[in-house]
N, C-alpha and C positions, 0 to 999 in steps of 0.2 A: 415587485418580488418580495417574498417574505424574508424575515431574518434567517440567517444561516451561519453556523460556525463549524468549521471543519479544520482538521490538522493532519500534518504528516508527522508520524512517529519516527524520528531519526534514531533508531535504537541500535545498540551494540549486541550482537549475538555471540553466545559462547558456543564454540564448535561442537555440535552433536549433543549438547546438554539440554534436552527439551524441558526438563523440570526447572532448571535455573532460568531458562528463557521464558517459561510460563510465568514465573514470579516477576521477572523483569517486565513482561507485557502487562501484568496486573498493575504494576507501579505506573507505567505510562497511562493506562486507562484511568487510574485514579487521578493522576495529575491533569489529564485532559478534562475529566468531569469537573474538576475544581474550576476550570476555565470555561465551563458550559459548552464544551465541544460536543457536537452531535454525531459527527462522523470522524473516526480516527483510522488512518491508513498506515500500515506497517510496510517495511521493505520486503522485497522478494525473499522467500524462504526464511523469514525472520525467526520462526520457532526452532530452526535447526542450524541456522547459518547456511551459507551457500556452499554446502558440502556435498558435492556430487558423488564422492565415493561412499558416503553414508546414506544416500537417499533411499536405496532399496530397503535397507535395514530399518530406517526411521519412518518410512512412509506409513500414513494412517488412512483409515476410512473417514469420510466426512463426519459420521456420527460417533467417532471414537470417544470413549469416556474421558480420555486424557484432556479433552477440550472443555469438559464440564465446568471447571472453575472459571474459565474465561467466559463461557456462555452465561453462567449465573451472574458474574460480575457485570457483564454488559447489560443484562436485564435490570440488575439492582441500580446501576448508575444511570440508566436511561440513555445509553451510549451505544452506537453501532460501531463495531471494530472489524477491520479487514486485516486478517493475519495471513502470513505466508507460510506454506507447509508443502512438503513432498506428499503427494496424495495418490491413493488408489481409489477408484470409484466403486470397485468391488474386489473381493479377495482374489489374489493372484493376477489381477489386471495390471497393465503397464503403469509405471510410475509417472505421474504428471506433476508439473509445477503449479501448485494450487494457491488460490487466494480465497480463504473462507470468510464469509460475511456473517459475523455473529451479531444478530439483530438486537436492538434495544427492546423489541417485543418478544424475544426468545426464539425468533426464527433463525434458520440456518440457510445461507445461500452459498453456492459454489461457482467460482470462476476458475478456469484452467487456461494456462498460457498457451496461446495458439501458435506463436512463432518462436522457434528455438534459436539461440545463438549457436554458431558453429562450435562443435564439441559437446554440446549438451545432449546430443542424441545418444551418447554412450550411456547415459543414465536416465534419460527421460524420453517420453513420447510426446508428440504435439497434442495439445488439448483442444477444446472446442469453445472457449470463451464462456459467456454466461449472460444472464439477463441484467438489465440495468436496475439500479436501486431507485426507489421512489421515496423522497423525503419532502413532504409538503408539496410545494409547486416545483421542486427540483427533481431532476433525473440525473443519476450518477452512473457513468460508464467506467468500468474498470479496465485496467491494462496491467500486464506484468512485463517489465523491462523490454525485451526485443519486440514485443507487440507494437510499441509506439514507433519503432523504426520503420514501420510500414504505414505510409501516409493513408492508405485506404482504411486502416483500422480506426484512426481518429475521425476520418471523414464519415465512416459508417455510424460511429457514435453520434456525430452531429446530426446526421440525417434522421436518426431515431429520436432526436429531441434532447440530447444530453446538454445539461447546463454546467456539468462538471465532469472532467476527464481525469481520473485518479489512477496514478501508476505507482506500484511498488517496484523498486528497481535495485540494481547493483551497478553503479556507474563509477568508473575510475577517473582519476584526474585527466588522463589523456582523452577520455571520451566525453568529458563534462561539457566542454564548449559546444561541440557539434550536437550532442544530445539535448542540451538545454535550449539551443537555438531552434531545434525542431519543435520542442514542447511549447516554447513561447510563441512560435509561429502558428501552431495549431490553435492556441488561445485566440490570437488576433484573427486568423483566417475564419474560424468557425464560431467566433463570438461565444466561447464557453470558457469558464475558469478551468485551469489545469493545475493539478497537484502532483508533485514528485516526491516520494518518500524513499530516500537513499539510506544505505547502511551507515552507521556512525563510526565504524572502524573496519579494519581489515577482516575479510571473511573468505574462506575457501581458497586462500592463496592469492587473493586479489586485494589491492589497496583501494578501498572505497574513498571517493572524494568527499563524502558527506555533502554539505551544502544543499540539503533538501530545500525545496522552493515551492511557491505558489504564485501563479500569474492570474491576473484578472481577465475578464472576457474581452478586454481591449488590448491584451498583450502586455500590459504594464505589470511590473514585479510588485507583488503585494508584500511578500516576506521571504527571506532566505536565511538559512543557517550560515554563520560566518565561516564554518569549517566542519571538522569532525566532532564526535562526541554525542552523548545522549541528550537530545534536544527535541522539544516540541516546536513545530513551525505552524503557527495558527493564522487562519484567515477568517475574518468576520465581515459579513455583509449585513448592513442595516439600511434603513431608508436614507441615510446620509452618505452611503457609498461603502467602500471597502477599507478595512484596516487590518494590519498585520502585526504579529508579535512572535518573538522567539524566546523560549524559556528553557532553562536547563532542567533535566529530570534526574533526581538523585535516586540511587538504588535503595532497595529495602534493607 
C-alpha cells in the first residue's frame, strides 16, 4: 500500500454563522496541510452547526459561491476536504444533509446522508449517498452519522473495495460507546480503516462527546481525541505501519 495521511477535523461550529465557520474551516485545512494531511473530514453539518431549525434558511447549492474560498484553499494546499452542509441539489428542492468533497484538484463531489435520525425528517429529506473517492491505491467511502448505524451501509462500502470508511458525525456521550463499538467492529470485520469526525463542542442543543477517532483495518485504535475541543486526529500509513497523532488547532 502507498503512504496515506488523513485526519478528522474535530471542529467547533458557531450556530448558523457560516462566515465564521468558513474561516474556522480554513484554519483547520491550513493546520492539516502543515502535517501533510491528504484528506480532511469535518463533522456532520460543520459549516452551520447541527441547527435543524436554520437548515432551510442556510441550505446551499453544491456550486454556491460561498464555498469558493474553501475550494480555492483546498487546491492551493493540495488537500481534499469533506465539509458538512445543509444542501439543496437544485433550487426549491428538499433540504438534504450533505457532505461536499472539495478536491485537491479543484473538483467537487457530493455525498448526501441516506439514513436520517428520528426527528431529522422535520427539516431534511433522505439523500442518496455518493461515489467513493479515489486517492492513489485507496478508495474512500463516506458516511454521515446515522448512515453507519446501518450495518449494510458499511458492508456495501467494503464490497465496493473501500480501504477507508470516513464518517462525519454528531455523537453525544450517551451514544459514544455503542457507536464507536460499531465503527471499530466495521474496521475489523471489513479490514478497512475507519475515521470518525465528531463535533468539538455542543451544537444544536446536543452535547457532543468529541473524542474523534481513527481505527486501523485490524480494528486497533490508531488515534483518538481525549475529549472535546478544536483538534486534529491524524492517521499516517507508511511502509512501517500505522501511526497516530492528536494536535490542537488554534483559531485565526
